[in-house]
mmCIF file of the N, C-alpha and C atoms, coordinates in Angstrom:
data_MODEL
# 
_entry.id   MODEL 
# 
loop_
_atom_site.group_PDB 
_atom_site.id 
_atom_site.type_symbol 
_atom_site.label_atom_id 
_atom_site.label_alt_id 
_atom_site.label_comp_id 
_atom_site.label_asym_id 
_atom_site.label_entity_id 
_atom_site.label_seq_id 
_atom_site.pdbx_PDB_ins_code 
_atom_site.Cartn_x 
_atom_site.Cartn_y 
_atom_site.Cartn_z 
_atom_site.occupancy 
_atom_site.B_iso_or_equiv 
_atom_site.pdbx_formal_charge 
_atom_site.auth_seq_id 
_atom_site.auth_comp_id 
_atom_site.auth_asym_id 
_atom_site.auth_atom_id 
_atom_site.pdbx_PDB_model_num 
ATOM 1   N N  . MET A 1 1  ? -13.050 5.633  59.916 1.00 0.00 ? 1  MET A N  1 
ATOM 2   C CA . MET A 1 1  ? -11.667 5.737  60.284 1.00 0.00 ? 1  MET A CA 1 
ATOM 3   C C  . MET A 1 1  ? -11.587 5.773  61.806 1.00 0.00 ? 1  MET A C  1 
ATOM 4   N N  . THR A 1 2  ? -10.718 4.970  62.355 1.00 0.00 ? 2  THR A N  1 
ATOM 5   C CA . THR A 1 2  ? -10.544 4.933  63.801 1.00 0.00 ? 2  THR A CA 1 
ATOM 6   C C  . THR A 1 2  ? -9.193  5.518  64.170 1.00 0.00 ? 2  THR A C  1 
ATOM 7   N N  . GLY A 1 3  ? -9.096  6.083  65.366 1.00 0.00 ? 3  GLY A N  1 
ATOM 8   C CA . GLY A 1 3  ? -7.842  6.686  65.765 1.00 0.00 ? 3  GLY A CA 1 
ATOM 9   C C  . GLY A 1 3  ? -7.604  6.636  67.257 1.00 0.00 ? 3  GLY A C  1 
ATOM 10  N N  . THR A 1 4  ? -6.333  6.715  67.612 1.00 0.00 ? 4  THR A N  1 
ATOM 11  C CA . THR A 1 4  ? -5.937  6.762  69.013 1.00 0.00 ? 4  THR A CA 1 
ATOM 12  C C  . THR A 1 4  ? -4.774  7.732  69.167 1.00 0.00 ? 4  THR A C  1 
ATOM 13  N N  . THR A 1 5  ? -4.676  8.321  70.341 1.00 0.00 ? 5  THR A N  1 
ATOM 14  C CA . THR A 1 5  ? -3.533  9.157  70.689 1.00 0.00 ? 5  THR A CA 1 
ATOM 15  C C  . THR A 1 5  ? -2.945  8.614  71.973 1.00 0.00 ? 5  THR A C  1 
ATOM 16  N N  . THR A 1 6  ? -1.629  8.433  71.972 1.00 0.00 ? 6  THR A N  1 
ATOM 17  C CA . THR A 1 6  ? -0.930  7.871  73.121 1.00 0.00 ? 6  THR A CA 1 
ATOM 18  C C  . THR A 1 6  ? 0.177   8.832  73.546 1.00 0.00 ? 6  THR A C  1 
ATOM 19  N N  . HIS A 1 7  ? 0.257   9.114  74.833 1.00 0.00 ? 7  HIS A N  1 
ATOM 20  C CA . HIS A 1 7  ? 1.333   9.950  75.372 1.00 0.00 ? 7  HIS A CA 1 
ATOM 21  C C  . HIS A 1 7  ? 2.516   9.050  75.728 1.00 0.00 ? 7  HIS A C  1 
ATOM 22  N N  . PHE A 1 8  ? 3.723   9.514  75.456 1.00 0.00 ? 8  PHE A N  1 
ATOM 23  C CA . PHE A 1 8  ? 4.914   8.757  75.833 1.00 0.00 ? 8  PHE A CA 1 
ATOM 24  C C  . PHE A 1 8  ? 5.888   9.674  76.569 1.00 0.00 ? 8  PHE A C  1 
ATOM 25  N N  . THR A 1 9  ? 6.810   9.068  77.285 1.00 0.00 ? 9  THR A N  1 
ATOM 26  C CA . THR A 1 9  ? 7.815   9.830  78.022 1.00 0.00 ? 9  THR A CA 1 
ATOM 27  C C  . THR A 1 9  ? 9.214   9.379  77.635 1.00 0.00 ? 9  THR A C  1 
ATOM 28  N N  . LYS A 1 10 ? 10.105  10.329 77.631 1.00 0.00 ? 10 LYS A N  1 
ATOM 29  C CA . LYS A 1 10 ? 11.536  10.090 77.472 1.00 0.00 ? 10 LYS A CA 1 
ATOM 30  C C  . LYS A 1 10 ? 11.906  9.239  76.258 1.00 0.00 ? 10 LYS A C  1 
ATOM 31  N N  . GLU A 1 11 ? 11.506  9.727  75.080 1.00 0.00 ? 11 GLU A N  1 
ATOM 32  C CA . GLU A 1 11 ? 11.942  9.095  73.838 1.00 0.00 ? 11 GLU A CA 1 
ATOM 33  C C  . GLU A 1 11 ? 12.834  10.070 73.085 1.00 0.00 ? 11 GLU A C  1 
ATOM 34  N N  . ARG A 1 12 ? 13.700  9.535  72.265 1.00 0.00 ? 12 ARG A N  1 
ATOM 35  C CA . ARG A 1 12 ? 14.656  10.355 71.520 1.00 0.00 ? 12 ARG A CA 1 
ATOM 36  C C  . ARG A 1 12 ? 13.970  10.994 70.310 1.00 0.00 ? 12 ARG A C  1 
ATOM 37  N N  . ALA A 1 13 ? 14.017  12.314 70.260 1.00 0.00 ? 13 ALA A N  1 
ATOM 38  C CA . ALA A 1 13 ? 13.457  13.079 69.151 1.00 0.00 ? 13 ALA A CA 1 
ATOM 39  C C  . ALA A 1 13 ? 14.486  13.157 68.018 1.00 0.00 ? 13 ALA A C  1 
ATOM 40  N N  . PRO A 1 14 ? 14.067  13.532 66.824 1.00 0.00 ? 14 PRO A N  1 
ATOM 41  C CA . PRO A 1 14 ? 15.000  13.654 65.702 1.00 0.00 ? 14 PRO A CA 1 
ATOM 42  C C  . PRO A 1 14 ? 16.164  14.617 65.961 1.00 0.00 ? 14 PRO A C  1 
ATOM 43  N N  . CYS A 1 15 ? 15.986  15.586 66.845 1.00 0.00 ? 15 CYS A N  1 
ATOM 44  C CA . CYS A 1 15 ? 17.058  16.538 67.150 1.00 0.00 ? 15 CYS A CA 1 
ATOM 45  C C  . CYS A 1 15 ? 18.077  15.959 68.131 1.00 0.00 ? 15 CYS A C  1 
ATOM 46  N N  . GLY A 1 16 ? 17.776  14.787 68.695 1.00 0.00 ? 16 GLY A N  1 
ATOM 47  C CA . GLY A 1 16 ? 18.689  14.151 69.637 1.00 0.00 ? 16 GLY A CA 1 
ATOM 48  C C  . GLY A 1 16 ? 18.296  14.311 71.089 1.00 0.00 ? 16 GLY A C  1 
ATOM 49  N N  . ARG A 1 17 ? 17.366  15.196 71.372 1.00 0.00 ? 17 ARG A N  1 
ATOM 50  C CA . ARG A 1 17 ? 16.907  15.389 72.748 1.00 0.00 ? 17 ARG A CA 1 
ATOM 51  C C  . ARG A 1 17 ? 16.040  14.208 73.181 1.00 0.00 ? 17 ARG A C  1 
ATOM 52  N N  . THR A 1 18 ? 16.015  13.951 74.468 1.00 0.00 ? 18 THR A N  1 
ATOM 53  C CA . THR A 1 18 ? 15.120  12.939 75.025 1.00 0.00 ? 18 THR A CA 1 
ATOM 54  C C  . THR A 1 18 ? 13.975  13.678 75.697 1.00 0.00 ? 18 THR A C  1 
ATOM 55  N N  . VAL A 1 19 ? 12.780  13.550 75.120 1.00 0.00 ? 19 VAL A N  1 
ATOM 56  C CA . VAL A 1 19 ? 11.627  14.341 75.571 1.00 0.00 ? 19 VAL A CA 1 
ATOM 57  C C  . VAL A 1 19 ? 10.354  13.497 75.557 1.00 0.00 ? 19 VAL A C  1 
ATOM 58  N N  . ASP A 1 20 ? 9.300   14.050 76.121 1.00 0.00 ? 20 ASP A N  1 
ATOM 59  C CA . ASP A 1 20 ? 7.973   13.451 76.083 1.00 0.00 ? 20 ASP A CA 1 
ATOM 60  C C  . ASP A 1 20 ? 7.301   13.806 74.756 1.00 0.00 ? 20 ASP A C  1 
ATOM 61  N N  . GLY A 1 21 ? 6.148   13.212 74.515 1.00 0.00 ? 21 GLY A N  1 
ATOM 62  C CA . GLY A 1 21 ? 5.406   13.548 73.307 1.00 0.00 ? 21 GLY A CA 1 
ATOM 63  C C  . GLY A 1 21 ? 4.121   12.765 73.180 1.00 0.00 ? 21 GLY A C  1 
ATOM 64  N N  . ASP A 1 22 ? 3.494   12.913 72.031 1.00 0.00 ? 22 ASP A N  1 
ATOM 65  C CA . ASP A 1 22 ? 2.234   12.240 71.735 1.00 0.00 ? 22 ASP A CA 1 
ATOM 66  C C  . ASP A 1 22 ? 2.307   11.593 70.364 1.00 0.00 ? 22 ASP A C  1 
ATOM 67  N N  . ARG A 1 23 ? 1.737   10.401 70.271 1.00 0.00 ? 23 ARG A N  1 
ATOM 68  C CA . ARG A 1 23 ? 1.679   9.660  69.017 1.00 0.00 ? 23 ARG A CA 1 
ATOM 69  C C  . ARG A 1 23 ? 0.221   9.433  68.664 1.00 0.00 ? 23 ARG A C  1 
ATOM 70  N N  . SER A 1 24 ? -0.168  9.892  67.473 1.00 0.00 ? 24 SER A N  1 
ATOM 71  C CA . SER A 1 24 ? -1.534  9.720  66.983 1.00 0.00 ? 24 SER A CA 1 
ATOM 72  C C  . SER A 1 24 ? -1.530  8.733  65.838 1.00 0.00 ? 24 SER A C  1 
ATOM 73  N N  . GLN A 1 25 ? -2.437  7.763  65.913 1.00 0.00 ? 25 GLN A N  1 
ATOM 74  C CA . GLN A 1 25 ? -2.558  6.759  64.865 1.00 0.00 ? 25 GLN A CA 1 
ATOM 75  C C  . GLN A 1 25 ? -4.007  6.687  64.421 1.00 0.00 ? 25 GLN A C  1 
ATOM 76  N N  . GLU A 1 26 ? -4.201  6.697  63.109 1.00 0.00 ? 26 GLU A N  1 
ATOM 77  C CA . GLU A 1 26 ? -5.529  6.563  62.518 1.00 0.00 ? 26 GLU A CA 1 
ATOM 78  C C  . GLU A 1 26 ? -5.432  5.610  61.345 1.00 0.00 ? 26 GLU A C  1 
ATOM 79  N N  . GLY A 1 27 ? -6.525  4.950  61.044 1.00 0.00 ? 27 GLY A N  1 
ATOM 80  C CA . GLY A 1 27 ? -6.523  4.055  59.905 1.00 0.00 ? 27 GLY A CA 1 
ATOM 81  C C  . GLY A 1 27 ? -7.914  3.581  59.563 1.00 0.00 ? 27 GLY A C  1 
ATOM 82  N N  . ASP A 1 28 ? -8.017  2.968  58.391 1.00 0.00 ? 28 ASP A N  1 
ATOM 83  C CA . ASP A 1 28 ? -9.290  2.374  57.991 1.00 0.00 ? 28 ASP A CA 1 
ATOM 84  C C  . ASP A 1 28 ? -9.052  0.959  57.485 1.00 0.00 ? 28 ASP A C  1 
ATOM 85  N N  . ALA A 1 29 ? -10.113 0.262  57.198 1.00 0.00 ? 29 ALA A N  1 
ATOM 86  C CA . ALA A 1 29 ? -10.023 -1.143 56.797 1.00 0.00 ? 29 ALA A CA 1 
ATOM 87  C C  . ALA A 1 29 ? -9.470  -1.327 55.385 1.00 0.00 ? 29 ALA A C  1 
ATOM 88  N N  . GLU A 1 30 ? -9.381  -0.245 54.613 1.00 0.00 ? 30 GLU A N  1 
ATOM 89  C CA . GLU A 1 30 ? -8.917  -0.340 53.230 1.00 0.00 ? 30 GLU A CA 1 
ATOM 90  C C  . GLU A 1 30 ? -7.418  -0.092 53.077 1.00 0.00 ? 30 GLU A C  1 
ATOM 91  N N  . GLY A 1 31 ? -6.700  0.121  54.174 1.00 0.00 ? 31 GLY A N  1 
ATOM 92  C CA . GLY A 1 31 ? -5.250  0.264  54.101 1.00 0.00 ? 31 GLY A CA 1 
ATOM 93  C C  . GLY A 1 31 ? -4.706  1.655  54.335 1.00 0.00 ? 31 GLY A C  1 
ATOM 94  N N  . LEU A 1 32 ? -5.576  2.639  54.542 1.00 0.00 ? 32 LEU A N  1 
ATOM 95  C CA . LEU A 1 32 ? -5.126  3.990  54.845 1.00 0.00 ? 32 LEU A CA 1 
ATOM 96  C C  . LEU A 1 32 ? -4.646  4.038  56.288 1.00 0.00 ? 32 LEU A C  1 
ATOM 97  N N  . SER A 1 33 ? -3.449  4.574  56.514 1.00 0.00 ? 33 SER A N  1 
ATOM 98  C CA . SER A 1 33 ? -2.885  4.585  57.860 1.00 0.00 ? 33 SER A CA 1 
ATOM 99  C C  . SER A 1 33 ? -2.077  5.861  58.068 1.00 0.00 ? 33 SER A C  1 
ATOM 100 N N  . PHE A 1 34 ? -2.385  6.596  59.138 1.00 0.00 ? 34 PHE A N  1 
ATOM 101 C CA . PHE A 1 34 ? -1.634  7.791  59.517 1.00 0.00 ? 34 PHE A CA 1 
ATOM 102 C C  . PHE A 1 34 ? -0.993  7.528  60.868 1.00 0.00 ? 34 PHE A C  1 
ATOM 103 N N  . ASP A 1 35 ? 0.291   7.780  60.972 1.00 0.00 ? 35 ASP A N  1 
ATOM 104 C CA . ASP A 1 35 ? 1.035   7.612  62.218 1.00 0.00 ? 35 ASP A CA 1 
ATOM 105 C C  . ASP A 1 35 ? 1.877   8.871  62.396 1.00 0.00 ? 35 ASP A C  1 
ATOM 106 N N  . ASP A 1 36 ? 1.440   9.767  63.273 1.00 0.00 ? 36 ASP A N  1 
ATOM 107 C CA . ASP A 1 36 ? 2.100   11.054 63.488 1.00 0.00 ? 36 ASP A CA 1 
ATOM 108 C C  . ASP A 1 36 ? 2.595   11.139 64.923 1.00 0.00 ? 36 ASP A C  1 
ATOM 109 N N  . THR A 1 37 ? 3.862   11.517 65.081 1.00 0.00 ? 37 THR A N  1 
ATOM 110 C CA . THR A 1 37 ? 4.453   11.667 66.401 1.00 0.00 ? 37 THR A CA 1 
ATOM 111 C C  . THR A 1 37 ? 4.915   13.103 66.565 1.00 0.00 ? 37 THR A C  1 
ATOM 112 N N  . LEU A 1 38 ? 4.452   13.758 67.630 1.00 0.00 ? 38 LEU A N  1 
ATOM 113 C CA . LEU A 1 38 ? 4.850   15.126 67.948 1.00 0.00 ? 38 LEU A CA 1 
ATOM 114 C C  . LEU A 1 38 ? 5.582   15.112 69.276 1.00 0.00 ? 38 LEU A C  1 
ATOM 115 N N  . PHE A 1 39 ? 6.824   15.552 69.263 1.00 0.00 ? 39 PHE A N  1 
ATOM 116 C CA . PHE A 1 39 ? 7.654   15.590 70.459 1.00 0.00 ? 39 PHE A CA 1 
ATOM 117 C C  . PHE A 1 39 ? 7.509   16.938 71.158 1.00 0.00 ? 39 PHE A C  1 
ATOM 118 N N  . ALA A 1 40 ? 7.734   16.979 72.468 1.00 0.00 ? 40 ALA A N  1 
ATOM 119 C CA . ALA A 1 40 ? 7.595   18.203 73.257 1.00 0.00 ? 40 ALA A CA 1 
ATOM 120 C C  . ALA A 1 40 ? 8.504   19.320 72.761 1.00 0.00 ? 40 ALA A C  1 
ATOM 121 N N  . CYS A 1 41 ? 9.635   18.987 72.158 1.00 0.00 ? 41 CYS A N  1 
ATOM 122 C CA . CYS A 1 41 ? 10.573  19.993 71.639 1.00 0.00 ? 41 CYS A CA 1 
ATOM 123 C C  . CYS A 1 41 ? 10.081  20.616 70.337 1.00 0.00 ? 41 CYS A C  1 
ATOM 124 N N  . GLY A 1 42 ? 9.080   19.988 69.704 1.00 0.00 ? 42 GLY A N  1 
ATOM 125 C CA . GLY A 1 42 ? 8.541   20.493 68.451 1.00 0.00 ? 42 GLY A CA 1 
ATOM 126 C C  . GLY A 1 42 ? 8.889   19.650 67.235 1.00 0.00 ? 42 GLY A C  1 
ATOM 127 N N  . CYS A 1 43 ? 9.749   18.660 67.389 1.00 0.00 ? 43 CYS A N  1 
ATOM 128 C CA . CYS A 1 43 ? 10.077  17.758 66.282 1.00 0.00 ? 43 CYS A CA 1 
ATOM 129 C C  . CYS A 1 43 ? 8.859   16.899 65.934 1.00 0.00 ? 43 CYS A C  1 
ATOM 130 N N  . ARG A 1 44 ? 8.799   16.449 64.656 1.00 0.00 ? 44 ARG A N  1 
ATOM 131 C CA . ARG A 1 44 ? 7.693   15.595 64.211 1.00 0.00 ? 44 ARG A CA 1 
ATOM 132 C C  . ARG A 1 44 ? 8.202   14.456 63.357 1.00 0.00 ? 44 ARG A C  1 
ATOM 133 N N  . LEU A 1 45 ? 7.569   13.308 63.525 1.00 0.00 ? 45 LEU A N  1 
ATOM 134 C CA . LEU A 1 45 ? 7.753   12.161 62.643 1.00 0.00 ? 45 LEU A CA 1 
ATOM 135 C C  . LEU A 1 45 ? 6.389   11.857 62.051 1.00 0.00 ? 45 LEU A C  1 
ATOM 136 N N  . ILE A 1 46 ? 6.322   11.750 60.740 1.00 0.00 ? 46 ILE A N  1 
ATOM 137 C CA . ILE A 1 46 ? 5.048   11.531 60.070 1.00 0.00 ? 46 ILE A CA 1 
ATOM 138 C C  . ILE A 1 46 ? 5.198   10.334 59.134 1.00 0.00 ? 46 ILE A C  1 
ATOM 139 N N  . ARG A 1 47 ? 4.292   9.374  59.253 1.00 0.00 ? 47 ARG A N  1 
ATOM 140 C CA . ARG A 1 47 ? 4.273   8.214  58.351 1.00 0.00 ? 47 ARG A CA 1 
ATOM 141 C C  . ARG A 1 47 ? 2.841   7.987  57.911 1.00 0.00 ? 47 ARG A C  1 
ATOM 142 N N  . HIS A 1 48 ? 2.598   8.156  56.622 1.00 0.00 ? 48 HIS A N  1 
ATOM 143 C CA . HIS A 1 48 ? 1.267   7.957  56.058 1.00 0.00 ? 48 HIS A CA 1 
ATOM 144 C C  . HIS A 1 48 ? 1.334   6.866  55.009 1.00 0.00 ? 48 HIS A C  1 
ATOM 145 N N  . GLU A 1 49 ? 0.481   5.869  55.152 1.00 0.00 ? 49 GLU A N  1 
ATOM 146 C CA . GLU A 1 49 ? 0.361   4.815  54.145 1.00 0.00 ? 49 GLU A CA 1 
ATOM 147 C C  . GLU A 1 49 ? -0.992  4.985  53.476 1.00 0.00 ? 49 GLU A C  1 
ATOM 148 N N  . PHE A 1 50 ? -0.979  4.991  52.137 1.00 0.00 ? 50 PHE A N  1 
ATOM 149 C CA . PHE A 1 50 ? -2.180  5.285  51.376 1.00 0.00 ? 50 PHE A CA 1 
ATOM 150 C C  . PHE A 1 50 ? -2.816  4.017  50.806 1.00 0.00 ? 50 PHE A C  1 
ATOM 151 N N  . HIS A 1 51 ? -4.048  4.155  50.319 1.00 0.00 ? 51 HIS A N  1 
ATOM 152 C CA . HIS A 1 51 ? -4.802  3.012  49.807 1.00 0.00 ? 51 HIS A CA 1 
ATOM 153 C C  . HIS A 1 51 ? -4.073  2.286  48.674 1.00 0.00 ? 51 HIS A C  1 
ATOM 154 N N  . ASP A 1 52 ? -3.271  2.996  47.902 1.00 0.00 ? 52 ASP A N  1 
ATOM 155 C CA . ASP A 1 52 ? -2.559  2.365  46.791 1.00 0.00 ? 52 ASP A CA 1 
ATOM 156 C C  . ASP A 1 52 ? -1.280  1.650  47.241 1.00 0.00 ? 52 ASP A C  1 
ATOM 157 N N  . GLY A 1 53 ? -1.000  1.681  48.545 1.00 0.00 ? 53 GLY A N  1 
ATOM 158 C CA . GLY A 1 53 ? 0.179   1.006  49.088 1.00 0.00 ? 53 GLY A CA 1 
ATOM 159 C C  . GLY A 1 53 ? 1.408   1.884  49.193 1.00 0.00 ? 53 GLY A C  1 
ATOM 160 N N  . SER A 1 54 ? 1.350   3.094  48.654 1.00 0.00 ? 54 SER A N  1 
ATOM 161 C CA . SER A 1 54 ? 2.493   3.997  48.753 1.00 0.00 ? 54 SER A CA 1 
ATOM 162 C C  . SER A 1 54 ? 2.600   4.538  50.185 1.00 0.00 ? 54 SER A C  1 
ATOM 163 N N  . VAL A 1 55 ? 3.818   4.931  50.544 1.00 0.00 ? 55 VAL A N  1 
ATOM 164 C CA . VAL A 1 55 ? 4.096   5.400  51.896 1.00 0.00 ? 55 VAL A CA 1 
ATOM 165 C C  . VAL A 1 55 ? 4.848   6.715  51.823 1.00 0.00 ? 55 VAL A C  1 
ATOM 166 N N  . ARG A 1 56 ? 4.458   7.694  52.641 1.00 0.00 ? 56 ARG A N  1 
ATOM 167 C CA . ARG A 1 56 ? 5.187   8.950  52.782 1.00 0.00 ? 56 ARG A CA 1 
ATOM 168 C C  . ARG A 1 56 ? 5.743   9.000  54.192 1.00 0.00 ? 56 ARG A C  1 
ATOM 169 N N  . ILE A 1 57 ? 7.052   9.256  54.292 1.00 0.00 ? 57 ILE A N  1 
ATOM 170 C CA . ILE A 1 57 ? 7.714   9.398  55.579 1.00 0.00 ? 57 ILE A CA 1 
ATOM 171 C C  . ILE A 1 57 ? 8.372   10.767 55.602 1.00 0.00 ? 57 ILE A C  1 
ATOM 172 N N  . ARG A 1 58 ? 8.097   11.527 56.647 1.00 0.00 ? 58 ARG A N  1 
ATOM 173 C CA . ARG A 1 58 ? 8.646   12.887 56.770 1.00 0.00 ? 58 ARG A CA 1 
ATOM 174 C C  . ARG A 1 58 ? 9.108   13.090 58.204 1.00 0.00 ? 58 ARG A C  1 
ATOM 175 N N  . THR A 1 59 ? 10.330  13.585 58.352 1.00 0.00 ? 59 THR A N  1 
ATOM 176 C CA . THR A 1 59 ? 10.892  13.894 59.659 1.00 0.00 ? 59 THR A CA 1 
ATOM 177 C C  . THR A 1 59 ? 11.265  15.368 59.660 1.00 0.00 ? 59 THR A C  1 
ATOM 178 N N  . VAL A 1 60 ? 10.716  16.119 60.636 1.00 0.00 ? 60 VAL A N  1 
ATOM 179 C CA . VAL A 1 60 ? 10.948  17.555 60.719 1.00 0.00 ? 60 VAL A CA 1 
ATOM 180 C C  . VAL A 1 60 ? 11.479  17.891 62.107 1.00 0.00 ? 60 VAL A C  1 
ATOM 181 N N  . ARG A 1 61 ? 12.623  18.565 62.139 1.00 0.00 ? 61 ARG A N  1 
ATOM 182 C CA . ARG A 1 61 ? 13.212  18.976 63.399 1.00 0.00 ? 61 ARG A CA 1 
ATOM 183 C C  . ARG A 1 61 ? 12.452  20.183 63.952 1.00 0.00 ? 61 ARG A C  1 
ATOM 184 N N  . HIS A 1 62 ? 12.556  20.436 65.250 1.00 0.00 ? 62 HIS A N  1 
ATOM 185 C CA . HIS A 1 62 ? 11.804  21.495 65.918 1.00 0.00 ? 62 HIS A CA 1 
ATOM 186 C C  . HIS A 1 62 ? 12.055  22.890 65.341 1.00 0.00 ? 62 HIS A C  1 
ATOM 187 N N  . ASP A 1 63 ? 13.167  23.105 64.656 1.00 0.00 ? 63 ASP A N  1 
ATOM 188 C CA . ASP A 1 63 ? 13.442  24.408 64.048 1.00 0.00 ? 63 ASP A CA 1 
ATOM 189 C C  . ASP A 1 63 ? 12.905  24.507 62.617 1.00 0.00 ? 63 ASP A C  1 
ATOM 190 N N  . GLY A 1 64 ? 12.184  23.471 62.186 1.00 0.00 ? 64 GLY A N  1 
ATOM 191 C CA . GLY A 1 64 ? 11.560  23.479 60.864 1.00 0.00 ? 64 GLY A CA 1 
ATOM 192 C C  . GLY A 1 64 ? 12.382  22.815 59.774 1.00 0.00 ? 64 GLY A C  1 
ATOM 193 N N  . LYS A 1 65 ? 13.612  22.435 60.067 1.00 0.00 ? 65 LYS A N  1 
ATOM 194 C CA . LYS A 1 65 ? 14.446  21.790 59.055 1.00 0.00 ? 65 LYS A CA 1 
ATOM 195 C C  . LYS A 1 65 ? 13.906  20.387 58.762 1.00 0.00 ? 65 LYS A C  1 
ATOM 196 N N  . VAL A 1 66 ? 13.681  20.106 57.490 1.00 0.00 ? 66 VAL A N  1 
ATOM 197 C CA . VAL A 1 66 ? 13.199  18.786 57.072 1.00 0.00 ? 66 VAL A CA 1 
ATOM 198 C C  . VAL A 1 66 ? 14.411  17.860 56.968 1.00 0.00 ? 66 VAL A C  1 
ATOM 199 N N  . LEU A 1 67 ? 14.423  16.816 57.782 1.00 0.00 ? 67 LEU A N  1 
ATOM 200 C CA . LEU A 1 67 ? 15.528  15.866 57.789 1.00 0.00 ? 67 LEU A CA 1 
ATOM 201 C C  . LEU A 1 67 ? 15.306  14.729 56.806 1.00 0.00 ? 67 LEU A C  1 
ATOM 202 N N  . LEU A 1 68 ? 14.041  14.390 56.554 1.00 0.00 ? 68 LEU A N  1 
ATOM 203 C CA . LEU A 1 68 ? 13.699  13.308 55.638 1.00 0.00 ? 68 LEU A CA 1 
ATOM 204 C C  . LEU A 1 68 ? 12.326  13.585 55.060 1.00 0.00 ? 68 LEU A C  1 
ATOM 205 N N  . ASP A 1 69 ? 12.195  13.418 53.756 1.00 0.00 ? 69 ASP A N  1 
ATOM 206 C CA . ASP A 1 69 ? 10.899  13.564 53.096 1.00 0.00 ? 69 ASP A CA 1 
ATOM 207 C C  . ASP A 1 69 ? 10.899  12.614 51.905 1.00 0.00 ? 69 ASP A C  1 
ATOM 208 N N  . GLU A 1 70 ? 10.352  11.433 52.116 1.00 0.00 ? 70 GLU A N  1 
ATOM 209 C CA . GLU A 1 70 ? 10.328  10.408 51.082 1.00 0.00 ? 70 GLU A CA 1 
ATOM 210 C C  . GLU A 1 70 ? 8.900   9.954  50.827 1.00 0.00 ? 70 GLU A C  1 
ATOM 211 N N  . HIS A 1 71 ? 8.636   9.631  49.574 1.00 0.00 ? 71 HIS A N  1 
ATOM 212 C CA . HIS A 1 71 ? 7.350   9.058  49.204 1.00 0.00 ? 71 HIS A CA 1 
ATOM 213 C C  . HIS A 1 71 ? 7.622   7.926  48.236 1.00 0.00 ? 71 HIS A C  1 
ATOM 214 N N  . SER A 1 72 ? 7.168   6.743  48.573 1.00 0.00 ? 72 SER A N  1 
ATOM 215 C CA . SER A 1 72 ? 7.453   5.569  47.744 1.00 0.00 ? 72 SER A CA 1 
ATOM 216 C C  . SER A 1 72 ? 6.833   5.683  46.355 1.00 0.00 ? 72 SER A C  1 
ATOM 217 N N  . GLY A 1 73 ? 5.860   6.576  46.197 1.00 0.00 ? 73 GLY A N  1 
ATOM 218 C CA . GLY A 1 73 ? 5.228   6.769  44.900 1.00 0.00 ? 73 GLY A CA 1 
ATOM 219 C C  . GLY A 1 73 ? 5.975   7.746  44.019 1.00 0.00 ? 73 GLY A C  1 
ATOM 220 N N  . ASP A 1 74 ? 6.947   8.495  44.600 1.00 0.00 ? 74 ASP A N  1 
ATOM 221 C CA . ASP A 1 74 ? 7.735   9.449  43.817 1.00 0.00 ? 74 ASP A CA 1 
ATOM 222 C C  . ASP A 1 74 ? 8.727   8.695  42.940 1.00 0.00 ? 74 ASP A C  1 
ATOM 223 N N  . HIS A 1 75 ? 8.858   9.118  41.713 1.00 0.00 ? 75 HIS A N  1 
ATOM 224 C CA . HIS A 1 75 ? 9.845   8.532  40.823 1.00 0.00 ? 75 HIS A CA 1 
ATOM 225 C C  . HIS A 1 75 ? 10.174  9.518  39.710 1.00 0.00 ? 75 HIS A C  1 
ATOM 226 N N  . GLU A 1 76 ? 11.333  9.360  39.144 1.00 0.00 ? 76 GLU A N  1 
ATOM 227 C CA . GLU A 1 76 ? 11.734  10.223 38.031 1.00 0.00 ? 76 GLU A CA 1 
ATOM 228 C C  . GLU A 1 76 ? 11.285  9.592  36.726 1.00 0.00 ? 76 GLU A C  1 
ATOM 229 N N  . ALA A 1 77 ? 10.919  10.442 35.800 1.00 0.00 ? 77 ALA A N  1 
ATOM 230 C CA . ALA A 1 77 ? 10.473  9.959  34.480 1.00 0.00 ? 77 ALA A CA 1 
ATOM 231 C C  . ALA A 1 77 ? 11.650  9.634  33.590 1.00 0.00 ? 77 ALA A C  1 
# 
């Protein structure tokens, strides 16, 4: 698995603030991919793609409130 971390400046966080932050990306040749963004205010954007092709996207505001939590593999019976 290979990974990189990139620092960015002045991007809009989920809370609406414009702040700096870091984006970490990891992945492998079989389709596993992690893309996590942590903003200076504490907000997070998380996108994970799994080997089966399903994707989980989660957005968490700096106060801990979950704004979005979806998984393409989730379904009702």
